[in-house]
C-alpha positions as a Markdown table, in Angstrom:
| # | Residue | x | y | z |
|---|---|---|---|---|
| 1 | Met | 3.4 | 27.7 | 15.0 |
| 2 | Tyr | 4.2 | 24.0 | 15.2 |
| 3 | Ala | 0.8 | 22.6 | 14.1 |
| 4 | Lys | 1.9 | 21.6 | 10.7 |
| 5 | Ser | 5.0 | 19.7 | 12.0 |
| 6 | Leu | 3.0 | 18.1 | 14.8 |
| 7 | Gln | 0.3 | 16.9 | 12.4 |
| 8 | Lys | 2.9 | 15.4 | 10.0 |
| 9 | Leu | 4.4 | 13.6 | 13.0 |
| 10 | Gln | 1.0 | 12.3 | 14.1 |
| 11 | Asp | 0.3 | 11.1 | 10.6 |
| 12 | Gln | 3.6 | 9.2 | 10.5 |
| 13 | Phe | 2.8 | 7.6 | 13.9 |
| 14 | Glu | -0.6 | 6.4 | 12.6 |
| 15 | Gln | 1.0 | 5.0 | 9.4 |
| 16 | Phe | 3.6 | 3.2 | 11.5 |
| 17 | Asp | 0.9 | 1.8 | 13.8 |
| 18 | Asp | -0.9 | 0.4 | 10.9 |
| 19 | Arg | 2.2 | -1.7 | 10.1 |
| 20 | Arg | 3.1 | -2.7 | 13.6 |
| 21 | Thr | 4.4 | -6.1 | 14.3 |
| 22 | Glu | 2.0 | -8.5 | 15.9 |
| 23 | Pro | 3.2 | -10.0 | 19.2 |
| 24 | Glu | 3.0 | -13.5 | 17.6 |
| 25 | Ala | 5.8 | -12.6 | 15.2 |
| 26 | Val | 8.0 | -11.5 | 18.0 |
| 27 | Ala | 7.2 | -14.6 | 20.0 |
| 28 | Lys | 8.1 | -16.8 | 17.0 |
| 29 | Ala | 11.5 | -15.1 | 16.7 |
| 30 | Val | 12.2 | -15.4 | 20.4 |
| 31 | Tyr | 11.2 | -19.1 | 20.3 |
| 32 | Ser | 13.5 | -19.6 | 17.3 |
| 33 | Ala | 16.4 | -18.0 | 19.1 |
| 34 | Leu | 15.8 | -20.0 | 22.2 |
| 35 | Met | 15.6 | -23.3 | 20.3 |
| 36 | Ala | 18.5 | -22.7 | 17.9 |
| 37 | Glu | 21.6 | -24.8 | 18.4 |
| 38 | Lys | 23.6 | -21.8 | 17.3 |
| 39 | Pro | 21.5 | -18.7 | 17.8 |
| 40 | Lys | 22.2 | -15.6 | 15.7 |
| 41 | Arg | 23.6 | -12.5 | 17.5 |
| 42 | Lys | 20.6 | -10.5 | 16.3 |
| 43 | Tyr | 17.1 | -11.3 | 15.1 |
| 44 | Leu | 15.3 | -8.6 | 13.1 |
| 45 | Val | 11.6 | -8.6 | 13.5 |
| 46 | Gly | 9.0 | -6.2 | 12.3 |
| 47 | His | 8.4 | -3.3 | 10.0 |
| 48 | Gln | 11.6 | -1.4 | 9.2 |
| 49 | Ala | 13.8 | -3.6 | 11.5 |
| 50 | Gly | 16.4 | -4.0 | 8.8 |
| 51 | Leu | 16.4 | -0.3 | 8.1 |
| 52 | Leu | 16.8 | 0.6 | 11.7 |
| 53 | Asn | 19.5 | -1.9 | 12.1 |
| 54 | Phe | 21.3 | -0.3 | 9.1 |
| 55 | Ala | 20.7 | 3.2 | 10.6 |
| 56 | Ser | 22.3 | 2.2 | 13.9 |
| 57 | Arg | 25.6 | 1.7 | 12.0 |
| 58 | Leu | 25.6 | 5.2 | 10.5 |
| 59 | Pro | 27.3 | 8.2 | 12.1 |
| 60 | Gln | 24.9 | 10.0 | 14.4 |
| 61 | Pro | 24.9 | 13.3 | 12.3 |
| 62 | Val | 23.7 | 11.3 | 9.3 |
| 63 | Val | 20.9 | 9.7 | 11.3 |
| 64 | Asp | 20.0 | 13.1 | 12.7 |
| 65 | Gly | 19.8 | 14.5 | 9.2 |
| 66 | Ile | 17.5 | 11.7 | 8.0 |
| 67 | Phe | 15.1 | 12.2 | 10.9 |
| 68 | Gln | 15.2 | 16.0 | 10.6 |
| 69 | Asn | 14.0 | 15.8 | 7.1 |
| 70 | Arg | 11.1 | 13.6 | 8.1 |
| 71 | Ile | 9.6 | 16.1 | 10.5 |
């Protein structure tokens, strides 16, 4: 009954994993934050970081609708 949805979700996880952020990129951002004279409030690192940051500002029903359409 859920096989099609589960397969789609699995495929999305595999695609996301192919674009994962390497630990070195995260370490570089952390180092920059630690060494900055005036650090930023937020450092966006990795695939879709900007999109997820934007989504965090949306009303929850909107976010739920976006993710519902992806499954």
